[in-house]
N, CA, C and O of each residue as an XYZ file, in Angstrom:
472
protein
N    -203.608    116.201    -51.236
C    -202.272    115.563    -51.820
C    -201.415    115.743    -50.627
O    -201.295    116.689    -49.848
N    -200.558    113.972    -50.729
C    -199.894    113.698    -49.804
C    -198.230    114.529    -49.979
O    -197.504    114.737    -50.952
N    -198.142    114.778    -48.794
C    -196.554    115.389    -48.903
C    -195.216    114.606    -48.788
O    -195.152    113.675    -47.984
N    -194.127    114.945    -49.566
C    -193.510    114.029    -49.870
C    -192.192    114.695    -49.445
O    -192.170    115.905    -49.675
N    -191.077    114.176    -48.872
C    -189.565    114.727    -48.933
C    -189.049    114.383    -50.374
O    -189.452    113.542    -51.177
N    -188.161    115.179    -50.438
C    -186.997    114.764    -51.581
C    -186.382    113.393    -51.710
O    -186.172    112.990    -52.854
N    -186.181    112.904    -51.062
C    -185.807    111.461    -50.686
C    -186.629    111.061    -51.134
O    -186.292    110.652    -52.245
N    -188.274    110.791    -50.833
C    -189.510    109.755    -51.421
C    -189.481    110.226    -52.742
O    -189.398    109.377    -53.630
N    -189.542    111.648    -53.108
C    -189.772    111.859    -54.559
C    -188.687    111.105    -55.422
O    -189.012    110.421    -56.392
N    -187.454    111.261    -55.038
C    -186.483    110.463    -55.651
C    -186.693    108.826    -55.862
O    -186.808    108.188    -56.908
N    -186.699    108.439    -54.639
C    -187.154    106.674    -54.408
C    -188.373    106.594    -55.640
O    -188.311    105.758    -56.541
N    -189.357    107.489    -55.534
C    -190.632    107.185    -56.502
C    -190.121    107.000    -58.042
O    -190.464    106.102    -58.810
N    -189.298    107.973    -58.281
C    -188.904    107.999    -59.706
C    -187.769    107.004    -60.289
O    -187.321    107.101    -61.432
N    -187.308    105.891    -59.201
C    -186.421    105.021    -59.658
C    -187.382    103.745    -60.582
O    -187.624    102.735    -59.921
N    -187.713    103.761    -61.491
C    -188.374    102.921    -62.131
C    -188.553    103.441    -63.685
O    -188.435    104.623    -64.010
N    -188.863    102.346    -64.606
C    -189.039    102.316    -66.196
C    -189.407    103.801    -66.536
O    -189.046    104.258    -67.620
N    -190.172    104.637    -65.573
C    -190.247    105.915    -66.231
C    -188.999    106.800    -65.906
O    -189.258    107.981    -65.676
N    -187.876    106.475    -65.857
C    -186.564    107.072    -66.056
C    -185.834    106.958    -67.163
O    -184.929    107.683    -67.576
N    -186.446    105.680    -67.755
C    -185.962    105.153    -69.303
C    -186.866    105.602    -70.215
O    -186.491    105.955    -71.334
N    -188.328    105.645    -69.791
C    -189.210    106.770    -70.494
C    -188.268    108.000    -70.697
O    -187.745    108.250    -71.783
N    -188.115    108.657    -69.704
C    -187.561    110.113    -70.069
C    -186.097    109.933    -70.645
O    -185.503    110.938    -71.034
N    -185.594    108.895    -70.702
C    -184.557    109.054    -71.376
C    -184.433    109.069    -73.045
O    -183.501    109.439    -73.759
N    -185.322    108.696    -73.273
C    -186.129    108.314    -74.891
C    -186.512    109.716    -75.572
O    -186.405    110.082    -76.743
N    -186.902    110.246    -74.648
C    -187.830    112.268    -75.013
C    -186.521    112.691    -75.603
O    -185.450    112.090    -75.534
N    -186.780    113.800    -76.179
C    -185.782    114.901    -76.436
C    -185.039    115.261    -75.857
O    -183.826    115.329    -76.053
N    -185.755    115.603    -74.906
C    -185.147    116.315    -73.649
C    -183.900    115.349    -73.131
O    -182.710    115.649    -73.043
N    -184.611    113.982    -72.787
C    -183.438    112.971    -72.057
C    -182.549    112.694    -73.227
O    -181.374    112.951    -72.963
N    -182.725    112.302    -74.292
C    -181.829    112.428    -75.051
C    -180.354    113.171    -75.425
O    -179.252    112.671    -75.650
N    -180.788    114.518    -75.396
C    -179.807    115.835    -75.369
C    -179.318    115.604    -73.975
O    -178.108    115.631    -74.200
N    -179.412    115.423    -72.869
C    -179.037    115.467    -71.916
C    -177.691    114.189    -71.763
O    -176.523    114.269    -71.383
N    -178.648    112.907    -72.328
C    -177.686    112.070    -72.087
C    -176.275    112.326    -73.174
O    -175.135    111.939    -72.919
N    -176.624    112.941    -74.201
C    -175.565    113.229    -75.143
C    -174.407    114.259    -74.630
O    -173.270    114.322    -75.097
N    -174.822    114.880    -73.800
C    -174.155    116.258    -73.177
C    -173.293    115.467    -72.050
O    -172.078    115.656    -72.106
N    -173.736    114.679    -71.121
C    -173.356    114.014    -69.966
C    -172.165    113.080    -70.340
O    -171.127    112.923    -69.698
N    -172.571    112.434    -71.631
C    -171.685    111.380    -72.386
C    -169.887    111.992    -72.547
O    -168.751    111.586    -72.306
N    -170.727    113.464    -73.232
C    -169.128    114.284    -73.741
C    -168.787    114.924    -72.452
O    -167.563    114.885    -72.326
N    -169.286    115.428    -71.562
C    -168.636    116.284    -70.618
C    -167.984    115.351    -69.186
O    -167.006    115.723    -68.537
N    -168.605    114.373    -68.969
C    -168.444    113.698    -67.598
C    -168.123    112.114    -67.847
O    -169.050    111.327    -68.042
N    -167.024    111.772    -67.833
C    -166.185    110.901    -67.724
C    -166.683    109.592    -66.806
O    -167.119    108.525    -67.238
N    -166.535    109.896    -65.742
C    -167.277    108.878    -64.387
C    -168.475    108.310    -64.541
O    -169.479    108.972    -64.279
N    -168.557    107.247    -64.903
C    -169.993    106.464    -64.907
C    -171.012    106.843    -63.911
O    -172.149    107.266    -64.117
N    -170.418    106.621    -62.814
C    -171.923    106.731    -61.872
C    -171.718    108.279    -61.627
O    -172.273    108.455    -60.543
N    -171.292    109.314    -61.990
C    -171.182    110.805    -61.897
C    -172.117    111.073    -63.296
O    -172.674    112.156    -63.478
N    -172.215    109.936    -64.265
C    -172.973    110.582    -65.194
C    -174.423    109.861    -64.992
O    -175.299    109.972    -65.850
N    -174.539    109.389    -64.235
C    -175.870    108.404    -63.327
C    -176.250    109.375    -62.756
O    -177.329    109.700    -63.253
N    -175.954    110.062    -61.943
C    -175.957    110.903    -60.884
C    -176.509    112.062    -61.597
O    -177.692    112.268    -61.323
N    -175.878    113.030    -62.596
C    -176.422    113.904    -63.512
C    -177.832    113.726    -63.859
O    -178.787    114.376    -63.432
N    -177.830    112.561    -64.859
C    -179.196    112.061    -65.566
C    -180.476    112.047    -64.005
O    -181.586    112.580    -63.988
N    -179.803    111.260    -62.877
C    -181.038    111.138    -62.186
C    -181.432    112.419    -61.440
O    -182.594    112.399    -61.034
N    -180.726    113.534    -61.165
C    -180.831    114.863    -61.053
C    -181.399    115.524    -61.981
O    -182.083    116.424    -61.495
N    -181.441    115.484    -63.389
C    -181.756    116.176    -64.539
C    -183.570    115.667    -64.306
O    -184.597    116.334    -64.184
N    -183.293    114.157    -64.326
C    -184.624    113.483    -64.602
C    -185.863    114.660    -63.813
O    -186.775    115.392    -64.196
N    -184.931    114.113    -61.975
C    -186.232    114.414    -60.970
C    -186.313    115.747    -61.464
O    -187.388    115.808    -62.061
N    -185.698    116.909    -61.526
C    -185.751    118.439    -61.887
C    -186.492    118.863    -62.694
O    -187.162    119.896    -62.671
N    -186.371    117.763    -63.761
C    -187.578    118.330    -64.988
C    -188.999    118.174    -64.209
O    -189.903    119.008    -64.266
N    -189.042    116.790    -63.370
C    -190.575    116.596    -63.042
C    -190.658    117.825    -61.966
O    -191.711    118.464    -61.950
N    -189.884    118.098    -61.300
C    -190.181    118.852    -59.820
C    -190.145    120.460    -60.478
O    -190.218    121.451    -59.751
N    -190.025    120.530    -61.927
C    -190.029    121.914    -61.990
C    -191.337    122.119    -62.408
O    -192.049    123.020    -61.963
N    -191.667    121.340    -63.222
C    -193.323    121.235    -63.889
C    -194.163    121.328    -62.583
O    -194.768    122.377    -62.362
N    -194.240    120.225    -61.647
C    -194.627    119.868    -60.617
C    -194.907    121.576    -59.842
O    -196.015    122.111    -59.787
N    -193.859    122.070    -59.410
C    -193.669    123.371    -58.859
C    -194.148    124.529    -59.738
O    -194.320    125.597    -59.150
N    -194.352    124.496    -60.847
C    -194.837    125.707    -61.488
C    -196.346    125.487    -61.735
O    -197.077    126.477    -61.709
N    -196.912    124.156    -61.995
C    -197.910    123.901    -61.884
C    -198.879    124.479    -60.189
O    -199.929    125.114    -60.103
N    -198.270    124.107    -59.438
C    -198.353    124.703    -57.935
C    -198.857    125.947    -57.887
O    -199.909    126.383    -57.421
N    -198.049    126.400    -58.379
C    -197.773    128.179    -58.324
C    -198.737    128.649    -59.515
O    -198.882    129.868    -59.612
N    -199.360    127.902    -60.360
C    -200.175    128.424    -61.759
C    -199.335    128.845    -62.150
O    -199.738    129.999    -62.293
N    -198.091    128.844    -62.577
C    -197.452    129.604    -63.522
C    -197.972    128.936    -64.857
O    -198.362    127.769    -64.856
N    -197.964    129.714    -65.990
C    -197.883    128.665    -67.626
C    -197.077    127.990    -67.621
O    -196.075    127.937    -66.907
N    -197.536    127.178    -68.700
C    -196.383    126.101    -68.804
C    -195.646    126.118    -70.532
O    -195.804    125.396    -71.517
N    -194.814    127.324    -70.246
C    -194.246    127.311    -71.555
C    -192.962    127.922    -71.465
O    -192.941    128.728    -70.535
N    -191.855    127.838    -72.100
C    -190.394    127.742    -72.308
C    -190.076    129.150    -71.429
O    -189.472    128.971    -70.371
N    -190.360    130.238    -71.710
C    -190.377    131.495    -70.833
C    -190.313    131.389    -69.716
O    -189.337    131.641    -69.010
N    -191.481    130.950    -69.354
C    -191.984    130.483    -67.750
C    -191.016    129.977    -67.019
O    -190.538    130.336    -65.943
N    -190.740    128.955    -67.845
C    -189.917    127.994    -67.073
C    -188.717    128.580    -66.782
O    -188.242    128.356    -65.668
N    -188.067    129.352    -67.621
C    -186.600    129.995    -67.630
C    -186.666    130.956    -66.591
O    -185.662    131.213    -65.927
N    -187.727    131.496    -66.393
C    -187.981    132.172    -65.338
C    -188.073    131.810    -63.707
O    -187.645    132.408    -62.720
N    -188.926    130.387    -63.888
C    -188.730    129.960    -62.289
C    -187.511    129.331    -62.365
O    -187.168    128.903    -61.263
N    -186.483    129.044    -63.523
C    -185.371    128.214    -63.073
C    -184.339    128.816    -62.787
O    -183.317    128.266    -62.377
N    -184.553    130.602    -63.057
C    -183.503    131.528    -62.178
C    -183.940    132.037    -60.794
O    -183.343    133.011    -60.334
N    -184.994    131.424    -60.048
C    -185.562    131.837    -58.892
C    -184.762    131.446    -57.921
O    -183.972    130.528    -58.140
N    -184.816    132.026    -56.755
C    -184.395    131.640    -55.447
C    -185.052    130.055    -55.173
O    -184.377    129.093    -54.806
N    -186.334    130.036    -55.407
C    -187.005    128.868    -55.145
C    -186.526    127.558    -55.651
O    -186.511    126.449    -55.118
N    -186.050    128.069    -57.088
C    -185.599    126.533    -58.085
C    -184.082    126.407    -57.237
O    -183.774    125.334    -56.717
N    -183.428    127.280    -57.179
C    -182.264    127.118    -56.667
C    -182.489    126.335    -55.433
O    -181.858    125.290    -55.594
N    -182.962    126.324    -54.503
C    -183.132    125.968    -53.044
C    -183.841    124.125    -53.692
O    -183.293    123.038    -53.509
N    -184.988    124.362    -54.333
C    -185.127    122.760    -54.685
C    -183.877    122.219    -55.496
O    -183.634    121.013    -55.545
N    -183.183    123.070    -56.060
C    -181.990    122.105    -57.089
C    -181.128    121.691    -56.171
O    -180.763    120.531    -55.979
N    -180.767    122.762    -55.540
C    -179.492    122.253    -54.120
C    -179.828    121.099    -53.253
O    -178.989    120.325    -52.793
N    -181.087    121.032    -53.063
C    -181.743    119.864    -52.064
C    -181.832    118.629    -52.899
O    -181.838    117.504    -52.399
N    -181.905    118.877    -54.273
C    -182.106    117.737    -55.047
C    -180.593    116.851    -55.325
O    -180.405    115.636    -55.388
N    -179.800    117.805    -55.433
C    -178.377    117.453    -55.629
C    -178.017    117.110    -54.222
O    -177.459    116.049    -54.501
N    -177.940    117.166    -53.326
C    -177.847    116.746    -51.677
C    -178.210    115.471    -51.822
O    -177.370    114.571    -51.837
N    -179.806    115.202    -51.976
C    -180.337    114.223    -51.870
C    -179.675    112.768    -52.832
O    -179.391    111.613    -52.514
N    -179.642    113.279    -53.676
C    -178.926    112.267    -55.128
C    -177.197    112.118    -54.467
O    -176.693    111.065    -54.078
N    -176.808    112.907    -54.479
C    -175.253    112.670    -53.950
C    -175.430    111.804    -52.691
O    -175.161    110.652    -53.031
N    -175.771    111.843    -51.356
C    -176.363    111.745    -50.208
C    -176.698    110.068    -50.208
O    -176.081    109.340    -49.431
N    -177.754    109.499    -51.168
C    -178.520    108.523    -50.941
C    -178.238    107.929    -52.408
O    -179.126    107.158    -52.772
N    -177.291    108.102    -53.243
C    -176.829    107.204    -54.553
C    -176.817    105.766    -54.052
O    -177.270    105.018    -54.918
N    -176.531    105.273    -53.190
C    -176.384    103.715    -53.215
C    -177.924    103.241    -53.065
O    -178.514    102.456    -53.807
N    -178.357    103.811    -52.092
C    -180.089    103.569    -51.790
C    -181.083    103.770    -52.863
O    -182.069    103.034    -52.814
N    -181.016    104.533    -53.715
C    -181.565    105.046    -55.047
C    -181.173    104.114    -55.882
O    -182.049    103.756    -56.669
N    -180.248    103.649    -55.968
C    -179.405    102.341    -57.072
C    -180.325    101.219    -56.687
O    -180.941    100.649    -57.588
N    -180.481    100.844    -55.440
C    -181.168     99.775    -54.804
C    -182.393     99.467    -55.169
O    -182.886     98.339    -55.184
N    -182.891    100.469    -55.464
C    -184.223    100.490    -56.204
C    -184.741     99.916    -57.700
O    -185.812     99.900    -58.308
N    -183.290     99.430    -57.957
C    -183.502     99.316    -59.452
C    -183.148     97.797    -59.665
O    -182.050     97.463    -59.221
N    -183.789     96.977    -60.181
C    -183.568     95.269    -60.536
C    -182.056     95.383    -61.596
O    -181.690     96.183    -62.456
N    -181.596     94.401    -61.124
C    -180.273     93.874    -61.954
C    -180.742     94.342    -63.826
O    -179.880     94.883    -64.517
N    -181.908     94.093    -64.313
C    -181.904     94.521    -65.419
C    -181.974     95.686    -65.885
O    -181.787     95.992    -67.063
N    -182.352     96.686    -64.654
C    -182.758     98.000    -64.990
C    -181.496     98.859    -64.848
O    -181.272     99.838    -65.559
N    -180.448     98.284    -63.583
C    -179.198     98.626    -63.653
C    -178.400     98.622    -64.979
O    -177.997     99.668    -65.487
N    -178.196     97.428    -65.503
C    -177.948     97.245    -66.663
C    -178.006     98.235    -67.784
O    -177.125     98.791    -68.439
N    -179.289     98.286    -67.806
C    -180.093     99.409    -68.652
C    -180.220    100.786    -68.783
O    -180.597    101.544    -69.677
N    -179.673    100.942    -67.294
C    -179.036    102.312    -67.141
C    -177.773    102.705    -67.491
O    -177.461    103.831    -67.879
N    -176.935    101.612    -67.327
C    -175.493    101.666    -67.638
C    -175.447    102.163    -69.105
O    -174.941    103.219    -69.484
N    -176.116    101.142    -69.937
C    -175.891    101.001    -71.598
C    -176.535    102.488    -72.189
O    -176.468    102.828    -73.370
N    -177.058    103.145    -71.291
C    -177.381    104.365    -71.743
C    -175.993    105.285    -71.971
O    -176.014    106.139    -72.858
N    -175.078    105.141    -71.351
C    -173.774    105.982    -71.510
C    -173.056    105.437    -72.480
O    -172.381    106.202    -73.169
N    -173.033    104.172    -72.725
C    -172.241    103.532    -73.853
C    -172.174    103.816    -75.071
O    -171.456    103.154    -75.821
């Protein structure tokens, strides 16, 4: 297994998979919440990137720890210090590298991302 830092992980996620996530039940719920709670488009996109990467990072971390993949175990993991550290690093990575992450998308993907919040 290849080791990857948080920035590499986020860069790898900057693809059409982001839009596939946005179409899921969870993604649609997050988009609706971000539209209502956050008025600045850039901040809406940042929160989506954080949520998108968190979703898959939690699943991967739970799998590596051998935890069952059910809602209760996920809630327990998300209440842990380990998750808090992962989440803090992810938030910092997205905040500090937002222009770089956005540069990974082509013009069409950027328009599509923007349209998710209209």
